[in-house]
SELODREN-346010 format. One record per residue: residue number from 1; residue in three letters; x, y, z of N, C-alpha, C in turn. Coordinates in pm, whole numbers, plus 50000, padded with zeros to 5 digits. Layout:
<rs>
<NUM,"ALA",<X,Y,Z>,<X,Y,Z>,<X,Y,Z>>
...
</rs>
This chain:
<rs>
<1,"MET",<60634,01764,66704>,<60513,01815,66693>,<60429,01662,66730>>
<2,"LEU",<60432,01560,66722>,<60412,01454,66763>,<60396,01439,66924>>
<3,"PHE",<60488,01504,66972>,<60543,01472,67156>,<60399,01584,67206>>
<4,"THR",<60421,01727,67165>,<60321,01840,67177>,<60166,01748,67187>>
<5,"THR",<60141,01696,67069>,<59996,01595,67045>,<59948,01527,67151>>
<6,"THR",<60070,01424,67153>,<60042,01318,67270>,<60014,01393,67398>>
<7,"VAL",<60116,01489,67450>,<60065,01538,67599>,<59970,01611,67597>>
<8,"LEU",<59936,01692,67529>,<59811,01793,67470>,<59664,01657,67497>>
<9,"CYS",<59637,01547,67418>,<59550,01483,67435>,<59538,01352,67585>>
<10,"ALA",<59690,01344,67659>,<59718,01282,67757>,<59605,01424,67860>>
<11,"VAL",<59664,01536,67872>,<59600,01644,67938>,<59435,01643,67926>>
<12,"GLY",<59421,01607,67834>,<59281,01605,67816>,<59202,01483,67846>>
<13,"GLN",<59286,01399,67897>,<59209,01261,67919>,<59216,01215,68055>>
<14,"ASP",<59287,01328,68162>,<59266,01329,68272>,<59130,01265,68359>>
<15,"LYS",<59113,01189,68442>,<59018,01142,68525>,<59049,01126,68647>>
<16,"HIS",<58901,01228,68753>,<58910,01222,68915>,<58821,01152,68941>>
<17,"THR",<58875,01202,69102>,<58736,01086,69201>,<58727,01210,69272>>
<18,"ILE",<58547,01220,69284>,<58523,01316,69392>,<58412,01257,69476>>
<19,"THR",<58430,01229,69629>,<58406,01175,69713>,<58293,01290,69807>>
<20,"VAL",<58192,01255,69811>,<58152,01370,69863>,<58075,01320,69982>>
<21,"ASN",<58067,01392,70081>,<58044,01361,70235>,<57912,01448,70291>>
<22,"PHE",<57757,01351,70302>,<57662,01450,70339>,<57657,01413,70518>>
<23,"SER",<57594,01543,70538>,<57571,01509,70689>,<57463,01611,70695>>
<24,"GLY",<57428,01624,70837>,<57288,01716,70848>,<57119,01635,70839>>
<25,"MET",<57158,01519,70803>,<57036,01446,70803>,<56974,01467,70912>>
<26,"GLU",<56803,01455,70942>,<56753,01428,71064>,<56710,01284,71106>>
<27,"SER",<56746,01186,70974>,<56678,01039,71023>,<56746,01003,70886>>
<28,"ASP",<56727,00857,70936>,<56799,00754,70800>,<56692,00685,70742>>
<29,"LYS",<56623,00741,70720>,<56426,00685,70642>,<56501,00730,70539>>
<30,"GLY",<56441,00653,70424>,<56439,00690,70294>,<56591,00678,70227>>
<31,"LYS",<56590,00788,70102>,<56747,00751,69994>,<56747,00915,69981>>
<32,"LEU",<56923,00890,70002>,<56991,01022,69929>,<56961,00988,69782>>
<33,"TYR",<56896,01096,69719>,<56923,01104,69560>,<57047,01224,69559>>
<34,"VAL",<57145,01204,69481>,<57277,01283,69452>,<57302,01319,69245>>
<35,"ALA",<57262,01417,69228>,<57313,01425,69099>,<57448,01550,69120>>
<36,"LEU",<57473,01480,68984>,<57662,01572,68914>,<57608,01652,68831>>
<37,"TYR",<57648,01815,68799>,<57609,01859,68668>,<57727,01903,68650>>
<38,"ASP",<57742,01907,68502>,<57827,01954,68451>,<57898,02076,68355>>
<39,"SER",<57700,02166,68335>,<57710,02287,68308>,<57591,02353,68407>>
<40,"LYS",<57617,02506,68336>,<57520,02577,68429>,<57364,02581,68334>>
<41,"GLU",<57392,02545,68212>,<57266,02510,68132>,<57176,02385,68184>>
<42,"THR",<57264,02283,68256>,<57200,02141,68293>,<57195,02136,68433>>
<43,"PHE",<57196,02294,68538>,<57222,02263,68641>,<57064,02227,68691>>
<44,"LEU",<57049,02156,68781>,<56890,02114,68865>,<56811,02074,68751>>
<45,"LYS",<56873,02018,68639>,<56763,01982,68542>,<56809,01842,68467>>
<46,"LYS",<56910,01815,68406>,<56979,01710,68395>,<57089,01690,68418>>
<47,"ASP",<57104,01573,68524>,<57279,01548,68573>,<57342,01494,68485>>
<48,"PHE",<57508,01516,68476>,<57588,01446,68393>,<57625,01275,68522>>
<49,"LYS",<57636,01305,68613>,<57599,01124,68656>,<57505,01178,68828>>
<50,"GLY",<57494,01065,68836>,<57387,01034,68978>,<57380,00925,69066>>
<51,"ASP",<57364,00907,69190>,<57360,00830,69269>,<57261,00823,69342>>
<52,"ILE",<57164,00693,69409>,<57075,00682,69516>,<57178,00593,69606>>
<53,"VAL",<57216,00681,69726>,<57232,00605,69841>,<57135,00581,70004>>
<54,"SER",<57182,00505,70083>,<57124,00475,70213>,<57191,00554,70307>>
<55,"VAL",<57120,00622,70389>,<57150,00706,70473>,<57172,00632,70598>>
<56,"LYS",<57306,00689,70652>,<57314,00561,70805>,<57388,00695,70894>>
<57,"ASP",<57340,00677,71022>,<57377,00730,71137>,<57383,00904,71072>>
<58,"LYS",<57260,00927,70999>,<57231,01050,70944>,<57293,01109,70856>>
<59,"LYS",<57442,01049,70812>,<57513,01078,70720>,<57508,00995,70616>>
<60,"ALA",<57602,00999,70443>,<57586,00925,70322>,<57712,00969,70273>>
<61,"THR",<57751,00864,70204>,<57935,00925,70154>,<57854,00882,69996>>
<62,"VAL",<57940,00931,69892>,<57905,00941,69738>,<58042,00999,69658>>
<63,"VAL",<58072,00864,69618>,<58224,00867,69541>,<58135,00889,69378>>
<64,"PHE",<58193,00960,69268>,<58199,00986,69155>,<58327,00984,69126>>
<65,"LYS",<58341,00845,69014>,<58478,00810,68959>,<58505,00814,68814>>
<66,"ASP",<58586,00812,68754>,<58634,00916,68647>,<58561,01033,68551>>
<67,"ILE",<58594,01118,68643>,<58510,01188,68632>,<58596,01343,68525>>
<68,"PRO",<58631,01370,68405>,<58727,01488,68340>,<58690,01614,68365>>
<69,"SER",<58849,01661,68412>,<58909,01781,68478>,<58802,01919,68420>>
<70,"GLY",<58718,01964,68483>,<58641,02066,68459>,<58522,02136,68548>>
<71,"VAL",<58445,02185,68543>,<58370,02281,68657>,<58250,02176,68658>>
<72,"TYR",<58199,02179,68819>,<58101,02084,68838>,<58026,02165,68967>>
<73,"ALA",<57899,02101,68955>,<57848,02151,69105>,<57706,02009,69098>>
<74,"ILE",<57684,01980,69252>,<57648,01901,69289>,<57489,01921,69371>>
<75,"SER",<57378,01847,69337>,<57242,01844,69443>,<57210,01739,69491>>
<76,"ALA",<57176,01736,69575>,<57113,01598,69641>,<56954,01675,69727>>
<77,"PHE",<56886,01539,69778>,<56748,01534,69815>,<56749,01414,69909>>
<78,"HIS",<56671,01439,70007>,<56711,01328,70108>,<56559,01280,70091>>
<79,"ASP",<56492,01193,70034>,<56402,01098,70012>,<56337,01032,70132>>
<80,"GLU",<56315,01158,70271>,<56292,01098,70381>,<56111,01011,70324>>
<81,"ASN",<56052,00996,70304>,<55924,00913,70252>,<55951,00789,70171>>
<82,"ASN",<56054,00796,70080>,<56109,00653,70007>,<55960,00652,69912>>
<83,"ASN",<55938,00784,69823>,<55870,00787,69730>,<55947,00815,69576>>
<84,"LYS",<56031,00818,69600>,<56132,00833,69500>,<56090,00976,69384>>
<85,"LYS",<56081,01078,69501>,<56065,01206,69391>,<56126,01302,69509>>
<86,"MET",<56121,01454,69481>,<56152,01534,69598>,<56019,01572,69671>>
<87,"ASP",<55959,01586,69730>,<55805,01615,69740>,<55859,01817,69803>>
<88,"THR",<55733,01877,69703>,<55764,01988,69692>,<55631,02110,69782>>
<89,"ARG",<55622,02230,69809>,<55519,02287,69892>,<55478,02345,69746>>
<90,"ILE",<55391,02437,69779>,<55373,02586,69712>,<55494,02636,69652>>
<91,"PHE",<55488,02689,69528>,<55601,02727,69438>,<55711,02719,69393>>
<92,"GLY",<55716,02553,69453>,<55833,02427,69407>,<55950,02445,69520>>
<93,"ILE",<55932,02501,69646>,<55989,02500,69783>,<55987,02373,69825>>
<94,"PRO",<56068,02274,69842>,<56112,02162,69888>,<56054,02094,70005>>
<95,"LYS",<56007,02018,70041>,<55972,01975,70147>,<56053,01906,70264>>
<96,"GLU",<56131,01848,70175>,<56236,01725,70260>,<56353,01808,70170>>
<97,"PRO",<56479,01737,70273>,<56614,01852,70299>,<56668,01832,70163>>
<98,"VAL",<56733,01941,70137>,<56809,01965,70028>,<56939,01971,70068>>
<99,"GLY",<57020,01970,69981>,<57158,02042,69968>,<57266,01981,69827>>
<100,"ILE",<57314,02173,69857>,<57377,02209,69704>,<57513,02246,69724>>
<101,"SER",<57638,02215,69672>,<57778,02178,69664>,<57790,02327,69737>>
<102,"ASN",<57899,02369,69771>,<57939,02471,69842>,<57839,02505,69947>>
<103,"ASP",<57727,02419,69969>,<57615,02491,70059>,<57550,02598,70016>>
<104,"ALA",<57539,02605,69902>,<57474,02727,69796>,<57325,02709,69832>>
<105,"LYS",<57292,02822,69868>,<57148,02850,69892>,<57068,02965,69798>>
<106,"GLY",<56958,02893,69805>,<56888,02945,69701>,<56790,03097,69782>>
<107,"PHE",<56784,03198,69655>,<56707,03316,69725>,<56593,03349,69615>>
<108,"MET",<56480,03345,69682>,<56318,03362,69629>,<56343,03235,69448>>
<109,"GLY",<56413,03159,69481>,<56418,03080,69400>,<56534,02910,69408>>
<110,"PRO",<56540,02843,69334>,<56624,02773,69364>,<56791,02848,69375>>
<111,"PRO",<56940,02767,69441>,<57030,02832,69393>,<57133,02873,69283>>
<112,"LYS",<57177,02951,69244>,<57271,02953,69119>,<57405,02862,69098>>
<113,"TYR",<57359,02860,68970>,<57488,02762,68963>,<57637,02801,68977>>
<114,"LYS",<57666,02952,68996>,<57774,03017,69013>,<57812,02986,69159>>
<115,"ASP",<57709,02998,69185>,<57711,02990,69407>,<57784,02805,69414>>
<116,"ALA",<57709,02758,69340>,<57768,02588,69374>,<57849,02505,69280>>
<117,"LYS",<57929,02582,69145>,<58034,02515,69092>,<58161,02549,69148>>
<118,"PHE",<58194,02442,69148>,<58345,02375,69207>,<58433,02346,69053>>
<119,"LEU",<58557,02364,69077>,<58694,02273,69037>,<58703,02173,69021>>
<120,"VAL",<58712,02062,68951>,<58802,01937,68959>,<58894,01954,68859>>
<121,"ASP",<59008,01915,68912>,<59147,01941,68859>,<59229,01803,68919>>
<122,"LYS",<59146,01725,69002>,<59268,01627,69082>,<59115,01566,69157>>
<123,"ASN",<59174,01457,69214>,<59082,01368,69307>,<59022,01496,69434>>
<124,"ILE",<58921,01486,69437>,<58889,01587,69579>,<58744,01548,69645>>
<125,"GLU",<58769,01596,69785>,<58680,01553,69836>,<58549,01682,69935>>
<126,"LEU",<58413,01642,69882>,<58372,01756,69961>,<58282,01750,70067>>
<127,"ALA",<58245,01848,70144>,<58093,01847,70260>,<57999,01902,70225>>
<128,"ILE",<57864,01850,70241>,<57764,01901,70187>,<57656,01934,70333>>
<129,"ASN",<57592,01987,70344>,<57507,02008,70488>,<57319,01992,70397>>
<130,"VAL",<57295,01864,70416>,<57180,01842,70402>,<57064,01868,70486>>
<131,"ASN",<56960,02038,70425>,<56856,02019,70593>,<56754,02094,70518>>
</rs>
């Protein structure tokens, strides 16, 4: 019984690395804001982890370490004018380039979690197009 408990605890403690390679930006101006979400309820509302990185050669990379096994989604926006917020048009349509995991696209609104989610059960590398 002790062995089973120990194994279950060890499985629950698995931590992984998510490496995300962003491309498609039109310039190196400003910063790329990246958010990692750990549930449908928090998707595009409250990130689980986040990072802000520079864009170089119209690309950027973010590494999230010590991520527990589970289902996640990522969103990013390229803050080209460096005002520390995502600028939007009427009805909240982004003015600045955005990227979502699985390159999920919205239709009459933001992308859906079900289209953006991915499984983390090992170290993984993702590619996201920001446009």
